[in-house]
TIVOTI-298372 format. One record per residue (C-alpha): x negated, z negated, y negated; residue in one letter. Coordinates in nm, 4 decimals. Example, Ala and Ser with C-alpha at 12.3 -4.5 7.8 and 13.67 -1.06 7.14 Angstrom:
# TIVOTI-298372
> -1.2300/-0.7800/0.4500/A
> -1.3670/-0.7140/0.1060/S
***
This chain:
# TIVOTI-298372
> 2.7052/-0.1361/-2.2922/M
> 3.0412/-0.0992/-2.4656/D
> 3.1596/-0.2122/-2.8073/M
> 3.3166/-0.5249/-2.6622/Q
> 2.9742/-0.6396/-2.5394/Y
> 2.8163/-0.5966/-2.8833/W
> 3.1039/-0.7739/-3.0577/L
> 3.0767/-1.0616/-2.8127/Q
> 2.7010/-1.0806/-2.8695/L
> 2.7510/-1.0774/-3.2467/L
> 3.0133/-1.3536/-3.2371/S
> 2.7895/-1.5629/-3.0131/Q
> 2.4938/-1.5221/-3.2489/Q
> 2.7059/-1.6107/-3.5520/I
> 2.8400/-1.9247/-3.3827/L
> 2.4815/-2.0313/-3.3119/E
> 2.3637/-1.9626/-3.6683/T
> 2.2290/-2.2624/-3.8588/G
> 2.3348/-2.3745/-4.2057/W
> 2.0084/-2.2559/-4.3635/L
> 2.0785/-1.8928/-4.2731/Q
> 2.4342/-1.9216/-4.4054/W
> 2.3027/-2.0623/-4.7342/L
> 2.0378/-1.7892/-4.7681/A
> 2.2989/-1.5193/-4.7141/V
> 2.5399/-1.6761/-4.9672/V
> 2.2689/-1.6616/-5.2339/F
> 2.1777/-1.3076/-5.1240/G
> 2.5357/-1.1895/-5.1698/V
> 2.5577/-1.3740/-5.5029/A
> 2.2444/-1.1936/-5.6218/E
> 2.3907/-0.8514/-5.5392/V
> 2.7251/-0.9260/-5.7062/L
> 2.5551/-1.0662/-6.0170/L
> 2.3271/-0.7611/-6.0321/A
> 2.6335/-0.5372/-6.0209/K
> 2.7700/-0.7262/-6.3226/R
> 2.4292/-0.7042/-6.4974/N
> 2.4204/-1.0868/-6.5165/N
> 2.0792/-1.2532/-6.5639/V
> 2.1802/-1.5264/-6.3169/L
> 2.1015/-1.2743/-6.0427/L
> 1.7365/-1.3814/-6.0732/Y
> 1.7720/-1.7566/-5.9998/P
> 2.0193/-1.6733/-5.7215/A
> 1.7723/-1.4247/-5.5784/G
> 1.4833/-1.6700/-5.6000/L
> 1.6716/-1.9396/-5.4092/I
> 1.7932/-1.6956/-5.1441/G
> 1.4467/-1.5448/-5.1010/T
> 1.2718/-1.8803/-5.0639/M
> 1.5228/-1.9840/-4.7971/L
> 1.4723/-1.6472/-4.6256/S
> 1.0959/-1.7023/-4.6082/I
> 1.1455/-2.0201/-4.4055/V
> 1.3787/-1.8426/-4.1613/L
> 1.1621/-1.5305/-4.1285/L
> 0.8539/-1.7392/-4.0513/L
> 1.0484/-1.9171/-3.7778/E
> 1.1470/-1.5760/-3.6366/A
> 0.7810/-1.4577/-3.6523/Q
> 0.8695/-1.1694/-3.8847/L
> 0.5505/-1.2002/-4.0853/Y
> 0.5617/-0.8658/-4.2684/A
> 0.9187/-0.9396/-4.3756/E
> 0.7920/-1.2776/-4.4996/T
> 0.5267/-1.1051/-4.7118/L
> 0.7945/-0.8711/-4.8430/L
> 0.9988/-1.1703/-4.9567/N
> 0.6958/-1.3249/-5.1277/V
> 0.6702/-0.9957/-5.3160/Y
> 1.0412/-1.0212/-5.4030/Y
> 0.9801/-1.3675/-5.5502/I
> 0.7081/-1.2302/-5.7773/A
> 0.9330/-0.9405/-5.8809/M
> 1.2247/-1.1766/-5.9479/S
> 1.0131/-1.3951/-6.1773/V
> 0.8847/-1.0860/-6.3583/Y
> 1.2321/-0.9308/-6.3762/G
> 1.3829/-1.2507/-6.5140/W
> 1.1167/-1.2694/-6.7872/W
> 1.1390/-0.8968/-6.8630/F
> 1.5197/-0.9021/-6.8795/W
> 1.5186/-1.1891/-7.1272/M
> 1.2520/-1.0186/-7.3377/K
> 1.3919/-0.6645/-7.3341/K
> 1.7651/-0.7155/-7.2884/R
> 1.8508/-0.5812/-7.6364/N
> 1.6292/-0.2734/-7.6041/Q
> 1.7166/0.0647/-7.4452/P
> 1.6594/0.0800/-7.0697/T
> 1.4181/0.3186/-6.9034/V
> 1.6091/0.6415/-6.8196/P
> 1.6990/0.7265/-6.4597/I
> 1.5020/1.0254/-6.3270/T
> 1.4096/1.2050/-6.0057/Y
> 1.0687/1.1491/-5.8469/S
> 0.7965/1.4051/-5.9060/N
> 0.5346/1.5200/-5.6542/R
> 0.2842/1.2493/-5.7507/R
> 0.5450/0.9748/-5.7115/E
> 0.6435/1.1062/-5.3682/W
> 0.2769/1.0974/-5.2617/I
> 0.2502/0.7351/-5.3770/I
> 0.5739/0.6527/-5.1938/T
> 0.4376/0.8059/-4.8720/A
> 0.1074/0.6190/-4.9088/L
> 0.2847/0.2868/-4.9596/I
> 0.5040/0.3509/-4.6553/T
> 0.2529/0.4847/-4.4045/F
> -0.0845/0.3506/-4.5181/V
> 0.0718/0.0186/-4.6157/G
> 0.2608/0.0126/-4.2861/G
> -0.0591/0.0773/-4.0895/L
> -0.2450/-0.2018/-4.2713/V
> 0.0436/-0.4415/-4.2107/L
> 0.0558/-0.3435/-3.8437/Y
> -0.3173/-0.4087/-3.7969/L
> -0.2923/-0.7457/-3.9708/V
> 0.0104/-0.8469/-3.7637/L
> -0.1503/-0.7290/-3.4414/K
> -0.4822/-0.9049/-3.5009/K
> -0.3907/-1.2231/-3.6846/F
> -0.0339/-1.3156/-3.5856/T
> 0.1672/-1.3673/-3.2650/P
> 0.4229/-1.1061/-3.3790/S
> 0.6154/-0.9450/-3.0925/T
> 0.7328/-0.6525/-3.3070/V
> 0.4334/-0.5543/-3.5255/P
> 0.5172/-0.1818/-3.5596/V
> 0.8838/-0.2422/-3.6321/W
> 0.8213/-0.5276/-3.8747/D
> 0.5436/-0.3391/-4.0559/A
> 0.7495/-0.0222/-4.1051/F
> 1.0578/-0.2048/-4.2338/V
> 0.8511/-0.3979/-4.4867/S
> 0.6308/-0.1076/-4.6012/A
> 0.9287/0.1241/-4.6558/S
> 1.1055/-0.1540/-4.8487/A
> 0.7955/-0.1924/-5.0681/W
> 0.8021/0.1822/-5.1346/A
> 1.1731/0.1759/-5.2204/G
> 1.1264/-0.1225/-5.4507/T
> 0.8414/0.0588/-5.6285/W
> 1.0721/0.3556/-5.6916/L
> 1.3445/0.1164/-5.8094/L
> 1.1154/-0.0402/-6.0711/T
> 1.0498/0.3118/-6.2042/R
> 1.4251/0.3854/-6.2007/R
> 1.3948/0.6782/-5.9618/K
> 1.7165/0.7960/-5.7954/I
> 1.5473/0.8309/-5.4562/E
> 1.4833/0.4565/-5.4377/N
> 1.8260/0.4192/-5.2760/W
> 1.7345/0.6650/-4.9997/I
> 1.4018/0.4984/-4.9195/V
> 1.5544/0.1500/-4.9287/L
> 1.8281/0.2606/-4.6913/N
> 1.5716/0.3989/-4.4461/V
> 1.4248/0.0479/-4.4463/S
> 1.7709/-0.1087/-4.4111/N
> 1.8564/0.1222/-4.1201/L
> 1.5597/-0.0023/-3.9191/F
> 1.5962/-0.3623/-4.0391/A
> 1.9479/-0.4155/-3.9015/V
> 1.8631/-0.3904/-3.5279/P
> 1.5376/-0.5812/-3.5879/L
> 1.7254/-0.8739/-3.7420/L
> 1.9807/-0.8805/-3.4584/F
> 1.6937/-0.8727/-3.2089/Y
> 1.5335/-1.1711/-3.3842/K
> 1.8588/-1.3709/-3.3728/Q
> 1.9282/-1.3440/-3.7466/L
> 2.2825/-1.1995/-3.7357/P
> 2.3872/-1.3009/-4.0874/L
> 2.0758/-1.1367/-4.2314/F
> 2.1655/-0.8251/-4.0319/A
> 2.5199/-0.8257/-4.1725/L
> 2.3815/-0.8802/-4.5230/L
> 2.1532/-0.5796/-4.4703/T
> 2.4520/-0.3689/-4.3627/I
> 2.6248/-0.4792/-4.6837/F
> 2.3145/-0.3776/-4.8836/L
> 2.3123/-0.0434/-4.7005/F
> 2.6659/0.0279/-4.8217/V
> 2.5830/-0.0898/-5.1747/V
> 2.2815/0.1436/-5.1787/A
> 2.5018/0.4424/-5.0902/I
> 2.7236/0.3701/-5.3902/F
> 2.4151/0.3013/-5.6003/G
> 2.2743/0.6443/-5.5179/Y
> 2.5877/0.8272/-5.6327/F
> 2.6282/0.6033/-5.9385/D
> 2.2719/0.6784/-6.0482/W
> 2.3250/1.0531/-5.9949/K
> 2.6317/1.0336/-6.2199/R
> 2.4356/0.8425/-6.4858/I
> 2.1533/1.0976/-6.4623/Y
> 2.3975/1.3836/-6.5247/R
> 2.5412/1.1975/-6.8241/Q
> 2.1904/1.1402/-6.9614/Q
> 2.1004/1.5066/-6.9171/S
> 2.4214/1.6167/-7.0855/K
> 2.3629/1.3798/-7.3787/A
> 2.0018/1.4950/-7.4185/N
> 2.1037/1.8619/-7.4176/S
> 2.3743/1.8127/-7.6806/S
> 2.2801/1.9381/-8.0303/P
***
């Protein structure tokens, strides 16, 4: 299958995409751009986009991804409250993960992924239980690292994004797949930005 085939398939999927998916992606992009500007409006934008995504993911029978988005809603509400409460206080410093944090990350990814797989296999009509479970569990792990401001969160999240893109195309959600590609690129820049900030922090802390 050549590139022309895949481009034709993508254009066909986009033409068949409903307005709800377009709207969810618009709010998803708005959330990312507002986050880049450190604007608190990222949280309401994220909440709207995530709630719309839940409807679409349920229709596509991506149940683990649906649970992941429910988790994102809870984190958005918490983040919104925390931002408003702590916005004038120093932020938690960016650091690298230690051995204990890597063990927790692995447990979330593989044990969490196994539990999700078993639930999907036994209680849902999912046609992609392994795929769906891994994407969601690795995203949970990356989000956990993000909340602790660990540089490696970008790597773990991009592992999830890498597997999510073909899954979303397979489930006829092309705009979500393109949004995930966009997030993949953002995460690459995020990784290098956080490394630069970490070096600046270390230099400032070592200054007399």
